[in-house]
N, CA, C and O atoms as CSV, one atom per row, in Angstrom:
chain,resi,resn,atom,element,x,y,z
A,1,UNK,N,N,10.534,4.554,-52.021
A,1,UNK,CA,C,9.852,3.888,-51.010
A,1,UNK,C,C,9.962,4.661,-49.842
A,1,UNK,O,O,11.084,5.057,-49.529
A,2,UNK,N,N,8.876,4.979,-49.057
A,2,UNK,CA,C,9.198,5.608,-47.887
A,2,UNK,C,C,9.412,4.824,-46.683
A,2,UNK,O,O,8.859,3.742,-46.484
A,3,UNK,N,N,10.254,5.408,-45.850
A,3,UNK,CA,C,10.755,4.574,-44.803
A,3,UNK,C,C,9.417,4.018,-43.795
A,3,UNK,O,O,8.340,4.609,-43.885
A,4,UNK,N,N,9.578,2.852,-42.847
A,4,UNK,CA,C,8.743,2.037,-42.440
A,4,UNK,C,C,8.681,2.659,-41.041
A,4,UNK,O,O,9.718,2.901,-40.423
A,5,UNK,N,N,7.454,2.919,-40.536
A,5,UNK,CA,C,7.245,3.536,-39.392
A,5,UNK,C,C,7.261,2.541,-38.256
A,5,UNK,O,O,6.514,1.569,-38.373
A,6,UNK,N,N,8.057,2.654,-37.103
A,6,UNK,CA,C,7.740,1.856,-35.840
A,6,UNK,C,C,6.585,2.004,-35.226
A,6,UNK,O,O,6.028,3.081,-35.013
A,7,UNK,N,N,6.119,0.711,-34.867
A,7,UNK,CA,C,4.710,0.706,-33.861
A,7,UNK,C,C,4.792,1.296,-32.902
A,7,UNK,O,O,5.634,0.859,-32.118
A,8,UNK,N,N,3.992,2.568,-32.450
A,8,UNK,CA,C,4.289,3.107,-31.364
A,8,UNK,C,C,4.197,2.490,-29.829
A,8,UNK,O,O,4.850,2.731,-28.813
A,9,UNK,N,N,2.965,1.476,-30.141
A,9,UNK,CA,C,2.761,0.706,-29.003
A,9,UNK,C,C,3.944,-0.387,-28.770
A,9,UNK,O,O,4.164,-0.697,-27.599
A,10,UNK,N,N,4.671,-0.955,-29.726
A,10,UNK,CA,C,5.725,-1.793,-29.476
A,10,UNK,C,C,7.005,-1.132,-28.880
A,10,UNK,O,O,7.827,-1.675,-28.143
A,11,UNK,N,N,7.009,0.093,-29.326
A,11,UNK,CA,C,8.232,1.027,-28.923
A,11,UNK,C,C,8.248,1.108,-27.691
A,11,UNK,O,O,9.335,0.978,-27.128
A,12,UNK,N,N,7.033,1.350,-26.898
A,12,UNK,CA,C,6.631,1.695,-25.636
A,12,UNK,C,C,6.786,0.486,-24.803
A,12,UNK,O,O,6.835,0.709,-23.593
A,13,UNK,N,N,6.885,-0.887,-25.223
A,13,UNK,CA,C,6.563,-1.908,-24.469
A,13,UNK,C,C,7.889,-2.924,-24.367
A,13,UNK,O,O,8.030,-3.720,-23.439
A,14,UNK,N,N,8.837,-2.770,-25.465
A,14,UNK,CA,C,9.740,-3.902,-25.714
A,14,UNK,C,C,11.112,-2.917,-25.732
A,14,UNK,O,O,11.021,-1.731,-26.052
A,15,UNK,N,N,12.449,-3.569,-25.337
A,15,UNK,CA,C,13.501,-3.277,-25.308
A,15,UNK,C,C,14.392,-4.426,-25.961
A,15,UNK,O,O,14.180,-5.627,-25.796
A,16,UNK,N,N,15.389,-3.899,-26.704
A,16,UNK,CA,C,16.440,-4.687,-27.373
A,16,UNK,C,C,17.666,-4.706,-26.469
A,16,UNK,O,O,18.205,-3.621,-26.248
A,17,UNK,N,N,18.257,-5.995,-25.827
A,17,UNK,CA,C,19.098,-6.230,-25.357
A,17,UNK,C,C,20.629,-6.134,-26.164
A,17,UNK,O,O,20.557,-6.464,-27.348
A,18,UNK,N,N,21.614,-5.843,-25.817
A,18,UNK,CA,C,22.913,-5.894,-26.555
A,18,UNK,C,C,23.113,-7.097,-27.286
A,18,UNK,O,O,23.765,-7.011,-28.327
A,19,UNK,N,N,22.642,-8.275,-26.910
A,19,UNK,CA,C,22.956,-9.697,-27.615
A,19,UNK,C,C,21.668,-9.876,-28.528
A,19,UNK,O,O,21.500,-10.960,-29.089
A,20,UNK,N,N,20.827,-8.926,-28.680
A,20,UNK,CA,C,19.681,-8.990,-29.887
A,20,UNK,C,C,18.576,-9.536,-29.202
A,20,UNK,O,O,17.600,-9.579,-29.951
A,21,UNK,N,N,18.283,-10.092,-27.753
A,21,UNK,CA,C,17.188,-10.410,-27.345
A,21,UNK,C,C,16.114,-9.374,-26.914
A,21,UNK,O,O,16.444,-8.266,-26.491
A,22,UNK,N,N,14.790,-9.772,-27.034
A,22,UNK,CA,C,13.971,-8.743,-26.584
A,22,UNK,C,C,13.241,-8.751,-25.124
A,22,UNK,O,O,12.463,-9.649,-24.802
A,23,UNK,N,N,13.519,-7.837,-24.417
A,23,UNK,CA,C,12.892,-7.500,-23.019
A,23,UNK,C,C,11.586,-7.319,-23.200
A,23,UNK,O,O,11.199,-6.739,-24.214
A,24,UNK,N,N,10.656,-7.805,-22.208
A,24,UNK,CA,C,9.633,-7.085,-21.744
A,24,UNK,C,C,9.028,-7.391,-20.487
A,24,UNK,O,O,9.440,-8.357,-19.845
A,25,UNK,N,N,8.045,-6.637,-20.041
A,25,UNK,CA,C,7.574,-6.711,-18.538
A,25,UNK,C,C,6.463,-7.568,-18.423
A,25,UNK,O,O,5.677,-7.815,-19.337
A,26,UNK,N,N,6.416,-8.032,-17.233
A,26,UNK,CA,C,5.294,-9.192,-16.955
A,26,UNK,C,C,4.100,-8.688,-16.730
A,26,UNK,O,O,4.064,-7.646,-16.076
A,27,UNK,N,N,2.907,-9.247,-17.171
A,27,UNK,CA,C,1.686,-8.918,-17.223
A,27,UNK,C,C,1.173,-8.865,-15.766
A,27,UNK,O,O,2.007,-9.179,-14.917
A,28,UNK,N,N,-0.177,-8.488,-15.295
A,28,UNK,CA,C,-1.077,-8.622,-14.304
A,28,UNK,C,C,-0.092,-8.019,-12.901
A,28,UNK,O,O,0.006,-8.549,-11.795
A,29,UNK,N,N,0.569,-6.738,-13.397
A,29,UNK,CA,C,1.080,-6.147,-12.063
A,29,UNK,C,C,0.419,-4.684,-11.870
A,29,UNK,O,O,0.888,-3.948,-11.002
A,30,UNK,N,N,-0.607,-4.277,-12.626
A,30,UNK,CA,C,-1.100,-3.099,-12.639
A,30,UNK,C,C,-2.176,-2.741,-11.505
A,30,UNK,O,O,-2.109,-1.771,-10.750
A,31,UNK,N,N,-3.261,-3.796,-11.541
A,31,UNK,CA,C,-4.244,-3.381,-10.409
A,31,UNK,C,C,-4.425,-4.965,-9.882
A,31,UNK,O,O,-3.862,-5.989,-10.268
A,32,UNK,N,N,-5.615,-4.715,-8.666
A,32,UNK,CA,C,-5.942,-5.805,-8.013
A,32,UNK,C,C,-4.835,-6.516,-7.550
A,32,UNK,O,O,-4.626,-7.661,-7.952
A,33,UNK,N,N,-3.952,-5.845,-6.582
A,33,UNK,CA,C,-2.626,-6.434,-6.099
A,33,UNK,C,C,-2.997,-7.069,-4.929
A,33,UNK,O,O,-2.301,-8.022,-4.578
A,34,UNK,N,N,-4.231,-6.652,-4.041
A,34,UNK,CA,C,-4.524,-7.075,-2.818
A,34,UNK,C,C,-4.333,-8.590,-2.250
A,34,UNK,O,O,-3.850,-9.078,-1.228
A,35,UNK,N,N,-4.964,-9.088,-3.442
A,35,UNK,CA,C,-4.985,-10.693,-3.289
A,35,UNK,C,C,-3.743,-11.202,-3.729
A,35,UNK,O,O,-3.467,-12.335,-3.335
A,36,UNK,N,N,-2.715,-10.468,-4.649
A,36,UNK,CA,C,-1.647,-11.218,-4.874
A,36,UNK,C,C,-0.598,-11.030,-3.460
A,36,UNK,O,O,-0.602,-10.246,-2.511
A,37,UNK,N,N,0.279,-12.183,-3.872
A,37,UNK,CA,C,1.332,-12.103,-2.421
A,37,UNK,C,C,2.369,-11.362,-2.751
A,37,UNK,O,O,2.530,-10.873,-3.869
A,38,UNK,N,N,3.120,-11.239,-1.810
A,38,UNK,CA,C,4.317,-10.254,-2.059
A,38,UNK,C,C,5.467,-10.833,-2.874
A,38,UNK,O,O,6.147,-10.097,-3.589
A,39,UNK,N,N,5.672,-12.013,-2.787
A,39,UNK,CA,C,6.462,-12.779,-3.766
A,39,UNK,C,C,6.074,-12.780,-4.962
A,39,UNK,O,O,6.926,-12.516,-5.811
A,40,UNK,N,N,4.867,-13.035,-5.345
A,40,UNK,CA,C,4.286,-12.910,-6.792
A,40,UNK,C,C,4.444,-11.507,-7.281
A,40,UNK,O,O,4.995,-11.377,-8.375
A,41,UNK,N,N,4.009,-10.325,-6.581
A,41,UNK,CA,C,4.132,-9.130,-6.980
A,41,UNK,C,C,5.749,-8.565,-7.290
A,41,UNK,O,O,6.057,-7.703,-8.113
A,42,UNK,N,N,6.561,-9.232,-6.481
A,42,UNK,CA,C,7.928,-8.917,-6.381
A,42,UNK,C,C,8.571,-9.655,-7.914
A,42,UNK,O,O,9.493,-9.100,-8.512
A,43,UNK,N,N,8.120,-10.587,-8.278
A,43,UNK,CA,C,8.517,-11.450,-9.213
A,43,UNK,C,C,8.059,-10.861,-10.546
A,43,UNK,O,O,8.765,-10.893,-11.554
A,44,UNK,N,N,6.879,-10.337,-10.499
A,44,UNK,CA,C,6.101,-9.747,-11.630
A,44,UNK,C,C,6.836,-8.321,-12.207
A,44,UNK,O,O,6.842,-7.893,-13.361
A,45,UNK,N,N,7.512,-7.685,-10.860
A,45,UNK,CA,C,8.264,-6.391,-11.431
A,45,UNK,C,C,9.316,-6.528,-12.316
A,45,UNK,O,O,9.568,-5.633,-13.123
A,46,UNK,N,N,10.099,-7.772,-12.241
A,46,UNK,CA,C,11.168,-7.781,-13.076
A,46,UNK,C,C,10.971,-7.996,-14.509
A,46,UNK,O,O,9.830,-8.308,-14.851
A,47,UNK,N,N,11.965,-7.878,-15.505
A,47,UNK,CA,C,11.809,-7.956,-17.086
A,47,UNK,C,C,12.173,-9.595,-17.271
A,47,UNK,O,O,12.782,-10.285,-16.454
A,48,UNK,N,N,11.650,-10.007,-18.522
A,48,UNK,CA,C,11.819,-11.226,-18.912
A,48,UNK,C,C,12.107,-11.071,-20.460
A,48,UNK,O,O,11.897,-10.056,-21.124
A,49,UNK,N,N,12.624,-12.259,-20.904
A,49,UNK,CA,C,12.701,-12.090,-22.444
A,49,UNK,C,C,11.520,-12.547,-23.131
A,49,UNK,O,O,10.766,-13.325,-22.547
A,50,UNK,N,N,11.264,-12.152,-24.317
A,50,UNK,CA,C,10.111,-12.551,-25.202
A,50,UNK,C,C,10.433,-14.097,-25.925
A,50,UNK,O,O,11.555,-14.473,-26.264
A,51,UNK,N,N,9.213,-14.851,-26.062
A,51,UNK,CA,C,9.572,-16.068,-26.542
A,51,UNK,C,C,10.112,-16.083,-27.940
A,51,UNK,O,O,9.740,-15.198,-28.709
A,52,UNK,N,N,10.882,-16.926,-28.308
A,52,UNK,CA,C,11.144,-17.322,-29.919
A,52,UNK,C,C,10.331,-17.008,-30.929
A,52,UNK,O,O,10.589,-16.340,-31.930
A,53,UNK,N,N,9.137,-17.628,-30.551
A,53,UNK,CA,C,8.137,-17.696,-31.473
A,53,UNK,C,C,7.469,-16.444,-31.806
A,53,UNK,O,O,6.736,-16.446,-32.796
A,54,UNK,N,N,7.626,-15.282,-31.066
A,54,UNK,CA,C,7.176,-14.063,-31.177
A,54,UNK,C,C,8.124,-12.839,-31.433
A,54,UNK,O,O,7.772,-11.671,-31.598
A,55,UNK,N,N,9.454,-13.369,-31.432
A,55,UNK,CA,C,10.424,-12.398,-31.655
A,55,UNK,C,C,10.477,-11.935,-33.271
A,55,UNK,O,O,10.789,-10.760,-33.471
A,56,UNK,N,N,10.231,-12.667,-34.278
A,56,UNK,CA,C,9.964,-11.963,-35.369
A,56,UNK,C,C,9.009,-11.049,-35.714
A,56,UNK,O,O,9.275,-10.102,-36.454
A,57,UNK,N,N,7.850,-11.251,-35.220
A,57,UNK,CA,C,6.544,-10.289,-35.183
A,57,UNK,C,C,7.144,-8.874,-34.353
A,57,UNK,O,O,6.970,-7.753,-34.831
A,58,UNK,N,N,7.738,-9.059,-33.286
A,58,UNK,CA,C,8.098,-8.014,-32.579
A,58,UNK,C,C,9.220,-7.045,-33.066
A,58,UNK,O,O,9.255,-5.843,-32.804
A,59,UNK,N,N,10.267,-7.834,-33.920
A,59,UNK,CA,C,11.346,-6.976,-34.484
A,59,UNK,C,C,10.597,-6.432,-35.941
A,59,UNK,O,O,11.012,-5.367,-36.400
A,60,UNK,N,N,9.592,-7.096,-36.605
A,60,UNK,CA,C,9.000,-6.344,-37.544
A,60,UNK,C,C,8.384,-5.173,-37.250
A,60,UNK,O,O,8.394,-4.196,-37.999
A,61,UNK,N,N,7.723,-5.239,-35.943
A,61,UNK,CA,C,7.037,-3.993,-35.551
A,61,UNK,C,C,7.891,-2.933,-35.160
A,61,UNK,O,O,7.593,-1.761,-35.393
A,62,UNK,N,N,9.102,-3.319,-34.486
A,62,UNK,CA,C,10.048,-2.205,-34.316
A,62,UNK,C,C,10.865,-1.754,-35.421
A,62,UNK,O,O,11.666,-0.836,-35.245
A,63,UNK,N,N,10.742,-2.285,-36.481
A,63,UNK,CA,C,11.352,-1.777,-37.660
A,63,UNK,C,C,12.802,-2.404,-37.890
A,63,UNK,O,O,13.708,-1.886,-38.544
A,64,UNK,N,N,12.833,-3.534,-37.267
A,64,UNK,CA,C,14.243,-3.992,-37.504
A,64,UNK,C,C,14.460,-5.281,-38.402
A,64,UNK,O,O,15.399,-6.076,-38.366
A,65,UNK,N,N,13.256,-5.272,-39.278
A,65,UNK,CA,C,13.192,-6.548,-40.040
A,65,UNK,C,C,12.679,-6.000,-41.675
A,65,UNK,O,O,12.524,-6.820,-42.580
């Protein structure tokens, strides 16, 4: 049986923390930034964790399951 390949799109978008959670960036930070407030843009720059319902799917794409 050959090795399972990691999805390259998922590899670029997600990171695994030390405790096993998955980090992701916020959406809506790439363009049309003039109408967004400074506070909103600042919050969108930070990482957040992936929802529990999507964790299994993403771990599968990353070759962890």
